[in-house]
PDB file of the backbone (N, CA, C, O) and the ligand in Angstrom, with CONECT records:
HET     ZN  A 101       1
ATOM      1  N   MET A   1     -52.566  80.164  -3.395  1.00  0.00           N
ATOM      2  CA  MET A   1     -52.126  79.591  -4.658  1.00  0.00           C
ATOM      3  C   MET A   1     -50.839  78.886  -4.523  1.00  0.00           C
ATOM      4  O   MET A   1     -49.957  79.237  -3.739  1.00  0.00           O
ATOM      5  N   ILE A   2     -50.767  77.821  -5.364  1.00  0.00           N
ATOM      6  CA  ILE A   2     -49.566  76.902  -5.254  1.00  0.00           C
ATOM      7  C   ILE A   2     -48.864  76.839  -6.481  1.00  0.00           C
ATOM      8  O   ILE A   2     -49.549  76.419  -7.414  1.00  0.00           O
ATOM      9  N   ARG A   3     -47.720  77.129  -6.743  1.00  0.00           N
ATOM     10  CA  ARG A   3     -47.152  76.844  -8.149  1.00  0.00           C
ATOM     11  C   ARG A   3     -46.269  75.465  -8.114  1.00  0.00           C
ATOM     12  O   ARG A   3     -45.322  75.244  -7.361  1.00  0.00           O
ATOM     13  N   TYR A   4     -46.757  74.674  -9.017  1.00  0.00           N
ATOM     14  CA  TYR A   4     -46.099  73.455  -9.135  1.00  0.00           C
ATOM     15  C   TYR A   4     -45.271  73.254 -10.402  1.00  0.00           C
ATOM     16  O   TYR A   4     -45.723  73.468 -11.526  1.00  0.00           O
ATOM     17  N   SER A   5     -44.070  72.843 -10.161  1.00  0.00           N
ATOM     18  CA  SER A   5     -43.331  72.233 -11.396  1.00  0.00           C
ATOM     19  C   SER A   5     -43.921  71.084 -11.878  1.00  0.00           C
ATOM     20  O   SER A   5     -44.168  70.164 -11.098  1.00  0.00           O
ATOM     21  N   LEU A   6     -44.211  70.995 -13.186  1.00  0.00           N
ATOM     22  CA  LEU A   6     -44.759  69.879 -13.846  1.00  0.00           C
ATOM     23  C   LEU A   6     -43.899  69.199 -14.824  1.00  0.00           C
ATOM     24  O   LEU A   6     -42.969  69.860 -15.287  1.00  0.00           O
ATOM     25  N   ARG A   7     -44.060  67.973 -15.218  1.00  0.00           N
ATOM     26  CA  ARG A   7     -43.239  67.329 -16.195  1.00  0.00           C
ATOM     27  C   ARG A   7     -44.038  66.384 -17.022  1.00  0.00           C
ATOM     28  O   ARG A   7     -44.806  65.592 -16.477  1.00  0.00           O
ATOM     29  N   CYS A   8     -43.891  66.432 -18.317  1.00  0.00           N
ATOM     30  CA  CYS A   8     -44.627  65.544 -19.059  1.00  0.00           C
ATOM     31  C   CYS A   8     -43.890  64.216 -19.367  1.00  0.00           C
ATOM     32  O   CYS A   8     -42.762  64.032 -18.910  1.00  0.00           O
ATOM     33  N   SER A   9     -44.528  63.263 -20.157  1.00  0.00           N
ATOM     34  CA  SER A   9     -43.846  61.930 -20.153  1.00  0.00           C
ATOM     35  C   SER A   9     -42.648  62.159 -21.092  1.00  0.00           C
ATOM     36  O   SER A   9     -41.714  61.358 -21.099  1.00  0.00           O
ATOM     37  N   HIS A  10     -42.667  63.230 -21.872  1.00  0.00           N
ATOM     38  CA  HIS A  10     -41.322  63.421 -22.720  1.00  0.00           C
ATOM     39  C   HIS A  10     -40.312  64.295 -22.004  1.00  0.00           C
ATOM     40  O   HIS A  10     -39.455  64.914 -22.635  1.00  0.00           O
ATOM     41  N   ASP A  11     -40.413  64.341 -20.709  1.00  0.00           N
ATOM     42  CA  ASP A  11     -39.480  65.146 -19.901  1.00  0.00           C
ATOM     43  C   ASP A  11     -39.415  66.693 -20.124  1.00  0.00           C
ATOM     44  O   ASP A  11     -38.397  67.339 -19.872  1.00  0.00           O
ATOM     45  N   HIS A  12     -40.569  67.246 -20.615  1.00  0.00           N
ATOM     46  CA  HIS A  12     -40.685  68.759 -20.849  1.00  0.00           C
ATOM     47  C   HIS A  12     -40.996  69.233 -19.290  1.00  0.00           C
ATOM     48  O   HIS A  12     -41.818  68.667 -18.569  1.00  0.00           O
ATOM     49  N   MET A  13     -40.331  70.177 -18.968  1.00  0.00           N
ATOM     50  CA  MET A  13     -40.530  70.805 -17.519  1.00  0.00           C
ATOM     51  C   MET A  13     -41.397  72.108 -17.874  1.00  0.00           C
ATOM     52  O   MET A  13     -41.121  72.785 -18.864  1.00  0.00           O
ATOM     53  N   PHE A  14     -42.417  72.412 -17.051  1.00  0.00           N
ATOM     54  CA  PHE A  14     -43.284  73.569 -17.116  1.00  0.00           C
ATOM     55  C   PHE A  14     -43.941  73.766 -15.819  1.00  0.00           C
ATOM     56  O   PHE A  14     -43.920  72.870 -14.975  1.00  0.00           O
ATOM     57  N   GLU A  15     -44.543  74.925 -15.609  1.00  0.00           N
ATOM     58  CA  GLU A  15     -45.144  75.229 -14.352  1.00  0.00           C
ATOM     59  C   GLU A  15     -46.541  75.654 -14.445  1.00  0.00           C
ATOM     60  O   GLU A  15     -46.910  76.173 -15.499  1.00  0.00           O
ATOM     61  N   ASP A  16     -47.405  75.495 -13.433  1.00  0.00           N
ATOM     62  CA  ASP A  16     -48.633  75.942 -13.323  1.00  0.00           C
ATOM     63  C   ASP A  16     -49.173  76.344 -12.097  1.00  0.00           C
ATOM     64  O   ASP A  16     -48.638  75.893 -11.085  1.00  0.00           O
ATOM     65  N   TRP A  17     -50.182  77.146 -11.978  1.00  0.00           N
ATOM     66  CA  TRP A  17     -50.747  77.581 -10.658  1.00  0.00           C
ATOM     67  C   TRP A  17     -51.923  76.757 -10.346  1.00  0.00           C
ATOM     68  O   TRP A  17     -52.683  76.349 -11.224  1.00  0.00           O
ATOM     69  N   PHE A  18     -52.070  76.517  -9.117  1.00  0.00           N
ATOM     70  CA  PHE A  18     -53.309  75.669  -8.551  1.00  0.00           C
ATOM     71  C   PHE A  18     -53.659  76.358  -7.319  1.00  0.00           C
ATOM     72  O   PHE A  18     -52.824  77.033  -6.717  1.00  0.00           O
ATOM     73  N   SER A  19     -55.008  76.200  -6.867  1.00  0.00           N
ATOM     74  CA  SER A  19     -55.473  76.772  -5.700  1.00  0.00           C
ATOM     75  C   SER A  19     -54.902  76.053  -4.533  1.00  0.00           C
ATOM     76  O   SER A  19     -54.598  76.633  -3.490  1.00  0.00           O
ATOM     77  N   ASN A  20     -54.756  74.730  -4.735  1.00  0.00           N
ATOM     78  CA  ASN A  20     -54.276  73.973  -3.642  1.00  0.00           C
ATOM     79  C   ASN A  20     -54.127  72.581  -4.236  1.00  0.00           C
ATOM     80  O   ASN A  20     -54.518  72.409  -5.391  1.00  0.00           O
ATOM     81  N   SER A  21     -53.620  71.618  -3.584  1.00  0.00           N
ATOM     82  CA  SER A  21     -53.192  70.263  -4.028  1.00  0.00           C
ATOM     83  C   SER A  21     -54.514  69.517  -4.688  1.00  0.00           C
ATOM     84  O   SER A  21     -54.464  68.789  -5.680  1.00  0.00           O
ATOM     85  N   ALA A  22     -55.652  69.830  -3.973  1.00  0.00           N
ATOM     86  CA  ALA A  22     -56.916  69.263  -4.432  1.00  0.00           C
ATOM     87  C   ALA A  22     -57.245  69.661  -5.864  1.00  0.00           C
ATOM     88  O   ALA A  22     -57.697  68.893  -6.713  1.00  0.00           O
ATOM     89  N   ASP A  23     -56.951  71.019  -6.041  1.00  0.00           N
ATOM     90  CA  ASP A  23     -57.216  71.647  -7.352  1.00  0.00           C
ATOM     91  C   ASP A  23     -56.320  70.978  -8.328  1.00  0.00           C
ATOM     92  O   ASP A  23     -56.773  70.779  -9.455  1.00  0.00           O
ATOM     93  N   TYR A  24     -55.139  70.614  -8.053  1.00  0.00           N
ATOM     94  CA  TYR A  24     -54.174  69.891  -9.116  1.00  0.00           C
ATOM     95  C   TYR A  24     -54.709  68.567  -9.375  1.00  0.00           C
ATOM     96  O   TYR A  24     -54.738  68.140 -10.529  1.00  0.00           O
ATOM     97  N   ASP A  25     -55.185  67.799  -8.279  1.00  0.00           N
ATOM     98  CA  ASP A  25     -55.710  66.454  -8.476  1.00  0.00           C
ATOM     99  C   ASP A  25     -57.013  66.499  -9.402  1.00  0.00           C
ATOM    100  O   ASP A  25     -57.297  65.622 -10.218  1.00  0.00           O
ATOM    101  N   ALA A  26     -57.629  67.446  -9.197  1.00  0.00           N
ATOM    102  CA  ALA A  26     -59.014  67.593  -9.989  1.00  0.00           C
ATOM    103  C   ALA A  26     -58.668  67.819 -11.400  1.00  0.00           C
ATOM    104  O   ALA A  26     -59.221  67.120 -12.249  1.00  0.00           O
ATOM    105  N   LYS A  27     -57.751  68.785 -11.775  1.00  0.00           N
ATOM    106  CA  LYS A  27     -57.474  69.157 -13.094  1.00  0.00           C
ATOM    107  C   LYS A  27     -56.775  67.936 -13.714  1.00  0.00           C
ATOM    108  O   LYS A  27     -57.097  67.588 -14.851  1.00  0.00           O
ATOM    109  N   ALA A  28     -55.845  67.275 -13.030  1.00  0.00           N
ATOM    110  CA  ALA A  28     -55.063  66.182 -13.613  1.00  0.00           C
ATOM    111  C   ALA A  28     -56.016  65.076 -14.049  1.00  0.00           C
ATOM    112  O   ALA A  28     -55.831  64.459 -15.098  1.00  0.00           O
ATOM    113  N   GLU A  29     -57.197  64.795 -13.104  1.00  0.00           N
ATOM    114  CA  GLU A  29     -57.899  63.787 -13.224  1.00  0.00           C
ATOM    115  C   GLU A  29     -58.939  64.057 -14.341  1.00  0.00           C
ATOM    116  O   GLU A  29     -59.485  63.131 -14.941  1.00  0.00           O
ATOM    117  N   ALA A  30     -59.217  65.497 -14.620  1.00  0.00           N
ATOM    118  CA  ALA A  30     -60.163  65.682 -15.719  1.00  0.00           C
ATOM    119  C   ALA A  30     -59.370  65.922 -16.923  1.00  0.00           C
ATOM    120  O   ALA A  30     -59.982  66.404 -17.876  1.00  0.00           O
ATOM    121  N   GLY A  31     -58.034  65.659 -17.073  1.00  0.00           N
ATOM    122  CA  GLY A  31     -57.418  65.711 -18.389  1.00  0.00           C
ATOM    123  C   GLY A  31     -57.014  67.252 -18.670  1.00  0.00           C
ATOM    124  O   GLY A  31     -56.464  67.499 -19.743  1.00  0.00           O
ATOM    125  N   GLU A  32     -57.231  68.159 -17.875  1.00  0.00           N
ATOM    126  CA  GLU A  32     -57.086  69.626 -18.287  1.00  0.00           C
ATOM    127  C   GLU A  32     -55.670  70.097 -18.134  1.00  0.00           C
ATOM    128  O   GLU A  32     -55.354  71.264 -18.366  1.00  0.00           O
ATOM    129  N   LEU A  33     -54.767  69.120 -17.717  1.00  0.00           N
ATOM    130  CA  LEU A  33     -53.353  69.537 -17.657  1.00  0.00           C
ATOM    131  C   LEU A  33     -52.746  68.931 -19.023  1.00  0.00           C
ATOM    132  O   LEU A  33     -53.006  67.800 -19.436  1.00  0.00           O
ATOM    133  N   SER A  34     -51.892  69.866 -19.664  1.00  0.00           N
ATOM    134  CA  SER A  34     -51.328  69.194 -20.750  1.00  0.00           C
ATOM    135  C   SER A  34     -49.861  69.969 -20.972  1.00  0.00           C
ATOM    136  O   SER A  34     -49.715  71.127 -20.580  1.00  0.00           O
ATOM    137  N   CYS A  35     -48.879  69.293 -21.578  1.00  0.00           N
ATOM    138  CA  CYS A  35     -47.629  70.023 -21.794  1.00  0.00           C
ATOM    139  C   CYS A  35     -47.701  71.078 -22.919  1.00  0.00           C
ATOM    140  O   CYS A  35     -48.149  70.835 -24.039  1.00  0.00           O
ATOM    141  N   PRO A  36     -47.222  72.261 -22.522  1.00  0.00           N
ATOM    142  CA  PRO A  36     -47.359  73.389 -23.478  1.00  0.00           C
ATOM    143  C   PRO A  36     -46.269  73.144 -24.748  1.00  0.00           C
ATOM    144  O   PRO A  36     -46.353  73.763 -25.809  1.00  0.00           O
ATOM    145  N   VAL A  37     -45.338  72.238 -24.486  1.00  0.00           N
ATOM    146  CA  VAL A  37     -44.459  71.977 -25.663  1.00  0.00           C
ATOM    147  C   VAL A  37     -44.999  71.058 -26.618  1.00  0.00           C
ATOM    148  O   VAL A  37     -45.036  71.354 -27.813  1.00  0.00           O
ATOM    149  N   CYS A  38     -45.469  69.838 -26.129  1.00  0.00           N
ATOM    150  CA  CYS A  38     -45.808  68.856 -27.112  1.00  0.00           C
ATOM    151  C   CYS A  38     -47.282  68.382 -26.904  1.00  0.00           C
ATOM    152  O   CYS A  38     -47.744  67.473 -27.593  1.00  0.00           O
ATOM    153  N   GLY A  39     -48.054  69.055 -25.881  1.00  0.00           N
ATOM    154  CA  GLY A  39     -49.459  68.695 -25.704  1.00  0.00           C
ATOM    155  C   GLY A  39     -49.650  67.398 -25.010  1.00  0.00           C
ATOM    156  O   GLY A  39     -50.822  67.025 -24.962  1.00  0.00           O
ATOM    157  N   ASP A  40     -48.870  66.720 -24.529  1.00  0.00           N
ATOM    158  CA  ASP A  40     -48.885  65.489 -23.856  1.00  0.00           C
ATOM    159  C   ASP A  40     -49.789  65.693 -22.559  1.00  0.00           C
ATOM    160  O   ASP A  40     -49.583  66.689 -21.866  1.00  0.00           O
ATOM    161  N   LYS A  41     -50.680  64.876 -22.245  1.00  0.00           N
ATOM    162  CA  LYS A  41     -51.499  64.965 -21.130  1.00  0.00           C
ATOM    163  C   LYS A  41     -51.074  64.121 -19.980  1.00  0.00           C
ATOM    164  O   LYS A  41     -51.670  64.156 -18.903  1.00  0.00           O
ATOM    165  N   SER A  42     -49.992  63.323 -20.222  1.00  0.00           N
ATOM    166  CA  SER A  42     -49.411  62.592 -19.122  1.00  0.00           C
ATOM    167  C   SER A  42     -48.446  63.397 -18.374  1.00  0.00           C
ATOM    168  O   SER A  42     -47.239  63.288 -18.592  1.00  0.00           O
ATOM    169  N   VAL A  43     -48.978  64.290 -17.404  1.00  0.00           N
ATOM    170  CA  VAL A  43     -48.413  65.282 -16.772  1.00  0.00           C
ATOM    171  C   VAL A  43     -48.262  64.823 -15.155  1.00  0.00           C
ATOM    172  O   VAL A  43     -49.237  64.480 -14.487  1.00  0.00           O
ATOM    173  N   ARG A  44     -47.046  64.866 -14.694  1.00  0.00           N
ATOM    174  CA  ARG A  44     -46.772  64.607 -13.326  1.00  0.00           C
ATOM    175  C   ARG A  44     -46.114  65.908 -12.568  1.00  0.00           C
ATOM    176  O   ARG A  44     -45.404  66.750 -13.117  1.00  0.00           O
ATOM    177  N   LYS A  45     -46.505  65.887 -11.189  1.00  0.00           N
ATOM    178  CA  LYS A  45     -45.813  66.960 -10.481  1.00  0.00           C
ATOM    179  C   LYS A  45     -44.289  66.627 -10.486  1.00  0.00           C
ATOM    180  O   LYS A  45     -43.893  65.467 -10.380  1.00  0.00           O
ATOM    181  N   GLY A  46     -43.534  67.592 -10.600  1.00  0.00           N
ATOM    182  CA  GLY A  46     -42.072  67.312 -10.579  1.00  0.00           C
ATOM    183  C   GLY A  46     -41.503  67.784  -9.177  1.00  0.00           C
ATOM    184  O   GLY A  46     -40.718  67.059  -8.566  1.00  0.00           O
ATOM    185  N   ILE A  47     -41.851  68.830  -8.751  1.00  0.00           N
ATOM    186  CA  ILE A  47     -40.934  69.608  -7.596  1.00  0.00           C
ATOM    187  C   ILE A  47     -41.324  68.967  -6.284  1.00  0.00           C
ATOM    188  O   ILE A  47     -40.595  69.257  -5.335  1.00  0.00           O
ATOM    189  N   MET A  48     -42.378  68.115  -6.040  1.00  0.00           N
ATOM    190  CA  MET A  48     -42.769  67.650  -4.701  1.00  0.00           C
ATOM    191  C   MET A  48     -42.090  66.267  -4.624  1.00  0.00           C
ATOM    192  O   MET A  48     -42.135  65.692  -3.536  1.00  0.00           O
ATOM    193  N   ALA A  49     -41.509  65.712  -5.585  1.00  0.00           N
ATOM    194  CA  ALA A  49     -40.972  64.392  -5.593  1.00  0.00           C
ATOM    195  C   ALA A  49     -39.596  64.454  -4.803  1.00  0.00           C
ATOM    196  O   ALA A  49     -38.751  65.286  -5.133  1.00  0.00           O
ATOM    197  N   PRO A  50     -39.384  63.597  -3.791  1.00  0.00           N
ATOM    198  CA  PRO A  50     -38.159  63.594  -2.893  1.00  0.00           C
ATOM    199  C   PRO A  50     -36.919  63.544  -3.756  1.00  0.00           C
ATOM    200  O   PRO A  50     -35.954  64.274  -3.533  1.00  0.00           O
ATOM    201  N   SER A  51     -36.966  62.609  -4.814  1.00  0.00           N
ATOM    202  CA  SER A  51     -35.730  62.486  -5.502  1.00  0.00           C
ATOM    203  C   SER A  51     -35.372  63.826  -6.416  1.00  0.00           C
ATOM    204  O   SER A  51     -34.223  64.056  -6.794  1.00  0.00           O
ATOM    205  N   VAL A  52     -36.334  64.552  -6.676  1.00  0.00           N
ATOM    206  CA  VAL A  52     -36.088  65.880  -7.372  1.00  0.00           C
ATOM    207  C   VAL A  52     -35.604  66.816  -6.428  1.00  0.00           C
ATOM    208  O   VAL A  52     -34.691  67.567  -6.772  1.00  0.00           O
ATOM    209  N   ALA A  53     -36.112  66.887  -5.216  1.00  0.00           N
ATOM    210  CA  ALA A  53     -35.700  67.712  -4.105  1.00  0.00           C
ATOM    211  C   ALA A  53     -34.250  67.471  -3.899  1.00  0.00           C
ATOM    212  O   ALA A  53     -33.450  68.404  -3.822  1.00  0.00           O
ATOM    213  N   LYS A  54     -33.921  66.270  -3.812  1.00  0.00           N
ATOM    214  CA  LYS A  54     -32.568  65.824  -3.379  1.00  0.00           C
ATOM    215  C   LYS A  54     -31.472  66.403  -4.500  1.00  0.00           C
ATOM    216  O   LYS A  54     -30.455  67.030  -4.202  1.00  0.00           O
ATOM    217  N   ALA A  55     -31.891  66.061  -5.838  1.00  0.00           N
ATOM    218  CA  ALA A  55     -31.162  66.394  -6.968  1.00  0.00           C
ATOM    219  C   ALA A  55     -30.982  68.009  -6.956  1.00  0.00           C
ATOM    220  O   ALA A  55     -29.915  68.482  -7.348  1.00  0.00           O
ATOM    221  N   ALA A  56     -31.935  68.775  -6.544  1.00  0.00           N
ATOM    222  CA  ALA A  56     -31.930  70.188  -6.677  1.00  0.00           C
ATOM    223  C   ALA A  56     -30.992  70.633  -5.638  1.00  0.00           C
ATOM    224  O   ALA A  56     -30.286  71.607  -5.900  1.00  0.00           O
ATOM    225  N   ALA A  57     -30.873  70.001  -4.382  1.00  0.00           N
ATOM    226  CA  ALA A  57     -30.095  70.428  -3.425  1.00  0.00           C
ATOM    227  C   ALA A  57     -28.581  70.164  -3.669  1.00  0.00           C
ATOM    228  O   ALA A  57     -27.689  70.798  -3.106  1.00  0.00           O
ATOM    229  N   ALA A  58     -28.386  69.175  -4.556  1.00  0.00           N
ATOM    230  CA  ALA A  58     -27.009  68.814  -4.739  1.00  0.00           C
ATOM    231  C   ALA A  58     -26.457  69.574  -6.075  1.00  0.00           C
ATOM    232  O   ALA A  58     -25.249  69.671  -6.292  1.00  0.00           O
ATOM    233  N   ALA A  59     -27.412  70.082  -6.914  1.00  0.00           N
ATOM    234  CA  ALA A  59     -27.017  70.780  -8.061  1.00  0.00           C
ATOM    235  C   ALA A  59     -26.914  72.286  -7.871  1.00  0.00           C
ATOM    236  O   ALA A  59     -27.709  72.897  -7.156  1.00  0.00           O
ATOM    237  N   PRO A  60     -25.901  72.880  -8.540  1.00  0.00           N
ATOM    238  CA  PRO A  60     -26.256  74.423  -8.477  1.00  0.00           C
ATOM    239  C   PRO A  60     -27.400  74.935  -9.097  1.00  0.00           C
ATOM    240  O   PRO A  60     -28.023  74.275  -9.929  1.00  0.00           O
ATOM    241  N   ALA A  61     -27.757  76.184  -8.718  1.00  0.00           N
ATOM    242  CA  ALA A  61     -29.120  76.696  -9.131  1.00  0.00           C
ATOM    243  C   ALA A  61     -29.154  76.757 -10.691  1.00  0.00           C
ATOM    244  O   ALA A  61     -28.212  77.199 -11.349  1.00  0.00           O
ATOM    245  N   PRO A  62     -30.301  76.285 -11.225  1.00  0.00           N
ATOM    246  CA  PRO A  62     -30.446  76.234 -12.623  1.00  0.00           C
ATOM    247  C   PRO A  62     -30.425  77.509 -13.274  1.00  0.00           C
ATOM    248  O   PRO A  62     -30.884  78.475 -12.664  1.00  0.00           O
ATOM    249  N   ALA A  63     -29.947  77.652 -14.454  1.00  0.00           N
ATOM    250  CA  ALA A  63     -30.055  78.891 -15.080  1.00  0.00           C
ATOM    251  C   ALA A  63     -31.360  79.188 -15.504  1.00  0.00           C
ATOM    252  O   ALA A  63     -32.116  78.250 -15.754  1.00  0.00           O
ATOM    253  N   CYS A  64     -31.823  80.600 -15.651  1.00  0.00           N
ATOM    254  CA  CYS A  64     -33.049  80.989 -15.922  1.00  0.00           C
ATOM    255  C   CYS A  64     -33.115  80.848 -17.469  1.00  0.00           C
ATOM    256  O   CYS A  64     -32.270  81.286 -18.249  1.00  0.00           O
ATOM    257  N   MET A  65     -34.374  80.093 -17.831  1.00  0.00           N
ATOM    258  CA  MET A  65     -34.491  79.826 -19.149  1.00  0.00           C
ATOM    259  C   MET A  65     -35.695  80.786 -19.762  1.00  0.00           C
ATOM    260  O   MET A  65     -36.363  80.450 -20.741  1.00  0.00           O
ATOM    261  N   SER A  66     -35.853  81.884 -19.127  1.00  0.00           N
ATOM    262  CA  SER A  66     -36.910  82.889 -19.552  1.00  0.00           C
ATOM    263  C   SER A  66     -36.625  83.164 -21.026  1.00  0.00           C
ATOM    264  O   SER A  66     -35.496  83.353 -21.479  1.00  0.00           O
ATOM    265  N   GLY A  67     -37.811  83.169 -21.764  1.00  0.00           N
ATOM    266  CA  GLY A  67     -37.510  83.506 -23.196  1.00  0.00           C
ATOM    267  C   GLY A  67     -37.391  82.323 -24.042  1.00  0.00           C
ATOM    268  O   GLY A  67     -37.738  82.355 -25.223  1.00  0.00           O
ATOM    269  N   MET A  68     -36.887  81.222 -23.452  1.00  0.00           N
ATOM    270  CA  MET A  68     -36.829  80.064 -24.283  1.00  0.00           C
ATOM    271  C   MET A  68     -37.983  79.159 -24.211  1.00  0.00           C
ATOM    272  O   MET A  68     -38.030  78.128 -24.882  1.00  0.00           O
ATOM    273  N   MET A  69     -38.906  79.523 -23.416  1.00  0.00           N
ATOM    274  CA  MET A  69     -40.213  78.674 -23.288  1.00  0.00           C
ATOM    275  C   MET A  69     -41.132  79.272 -24.079  1.00  0.00           C
ATOM    276  O   MET A  69     -41.212  80.499 -24.146  1.00  0.00           O
ATOM    277  N   PRO A  70     -41.971  78.397 -24.805  1.00  0.00           N
ATOM    278  CA  PRO A  70     -43.211  78.959 -25.524  1.00  0.00           C
ATOM    279  C   PRO A  70     -44.073  79.436 -24.450  1.00  0.00           C
ATOM    280  O   PRO A  70     -44.139  78.874 -23.357  1.00  0.00           O
ATOM    281  N   GLY A  71     -44.780  80.554 -24.794  1.00  0.00           N
ATOM    282  CA  GLY A  71     -45.690  81.280 -23.859  1.00  0.00           C
ATOM    283  C   GLY A  71     -44.933  82.121 -22.818  1.00  0.00           C
ATOM    284  O   GLY A  71     -45.623  82.682 -21.968  1.00  0.00           O
ATOM    285  N   GLY A  72     -43.597  82.277 -22.780  1.00  0.00           N
ATOM    286  CA  GLY A  72     -43.046  83.184 -22.102  1.00  0.00           C
ATOM    287  C   GLY A  72     -42.734  82.643 -20.476  1.00  0.00           C
ATOM    288  O   GLY A  72     -42.323  83.450 -19.643  1.00  0.00           O
ATOM    289  N   GLY A  73     -42.922  81.519 -20.205  1.00  0.00           N
ATOM    290  CA  GLY A  73     -42.928  80.953 -18.954  1.00  0.00           C
ATOM    291  C   GLY A  73     -41.255  80.773 -18.629  1.00  0.00           C
ATOM    292  O   GLY A  73     -40.395  80.642 -19.500  1.00  0.00           O
ATOM    293  N   CYS A  74     -41.050  80.795 -17.362  1.00  0.00           N
ATOM    294  CA  CYS A  74     -39.637  80.637 -16.909  1.00  0.00           C
ATOM    295  C   CYS A  74     -39.389  79.352 -16.457  1.00  0.00           C
ATOM    296  O   CYS A  74     -39.547  79.088 -15.265  1.00  0.00           O
ATOM    297  N   GLY A  75     -38.992  78.453 -17.318  1.00  0.00           N
ATOM    298  CA  GLY A  75     -38.876  76.942 -16.803  1.00  0.00           C
ATOM    299  C   GLY A  75     -37.805  76.562 -15.969  1.00  0.00           C
ATOM    300  O   GLY A  75     -37.677  75.441 -15.476  1.00  0.00           O
ATOM    301  N   GLY A  76     -36.934  77.642 -15.799  1.00  0.00           N
ATOM    302  CA  GLY A  76     -35.559  77.284 -14.933  1.00  0.00           C
ATOM    303  C   GLY A  76     -35.545  77.813 -13.727  1.00  0.00           C
ATOM    304  O   GLY A  76     -34.539  77.696 -13.027  1.00  0.00           O
ATOM    305  N   CYS A  77     -36.768  78.546 -13.245  1.00  0.00           N
ATOM    306  CA  CYS A  77     -36.729  79.288 -12.050  1.00  0.00           C
ATOM    307  C   CYS A  77     -37.592  78.577 -10.915  1.00  0.00           C
ATOM    308  O   CYS A  77     -37.901  79.144  -9.867  1.00  0.00           O
ATOM    309  N   SER A  78     -37.910  77.405 -11.209  1.00  0.00           N
ATOM    310  CA  SER A  78     -38.887  76.689 -10.198  1.00  0.00           C
ATOM    311  C   SER A  78     -38.252  76.666  -8.796  1.00  0.00           C
ATOM    312  O   SER A  78     -38.958  76.839  -7.802  1.00  0.00           O
ATOM    313  N   PHE A  79     -36.921  76.454  -8.705  1.00  0.00           N
ATOM    314  CA  PHE A  79     -36.445  76.237  -7.433  1.00  0.00           C
ATOM    315  C   PHE A  79     -36.114  77.627  -6.702  1.00  0.00           C
ATOM    316  O   PHE A  79     -36.247  77.787  -5.489  1.00  0.00           O
ATOM    317  N   ALA A  80     -35.684  78.575  -7.562  1.00  0.00           N
ATOM    318  CA  ALA A  80     -35.443  79.976  -7.132  1.00  0.00           C
ATOM    319  C   ALA A  80     -36.548  80.556  -6.495  1.00  0.00           C
ATOM    320  O   ALA A  80     -36.381  81.306  -5.534  1.00  0.00           O
ATOM    321  N   ALA A  81     -37.770  80.260  -6.974  1.00  0.00           N
ATOM    322  CA  ALA A  81     -39.128  80.835  -6.552  1.00  0.00           C
ATOM    323  C   ALA A  81     -39.575  80.425  -5.255  1.00  0.00           C
ATOM    324  O   ALA A  81     -40.549  81.006  -4.776  1.00  0.00           O
ATOM    325  N   GLU A  82     -38.984  79.475  -4.589  1.00  0.00           N
ATOM    326  CA  GLU A  82     -39.411  79.181  -3.349  1.00  0.00           C
ATOM    327  C   GLU A  82     -39.181  80.051  -2.153  1.00  0.00           C
ATOM    328  O   GLU A  82     -39.606  79.709  -1.049  1.00  0.00           O
TER     329      GLU A  82
HETATM  330 ZN    ZN A 101     -44.078  67.683 -23.316  1.00  0.00          ZN2+
END
């Protein structure tokens, strides 16, 4: 299982689990991925992008946002989970 940090076109960050990268591609293409905040289906992977990784390395660890996310997800712990 792989956990991806995802980002919708409105810059909402959230996470979802996939069996592998092909599973993500299949769900993304089928339109099964949507933002839990606004329902936007224009969802992209966030954590795999080189620019995101570079920013994460330069920035201090993000604060845990557990409890602030609808559905109980922890939107701030994507990097700490590695
Ligand atoms: Zn959104």
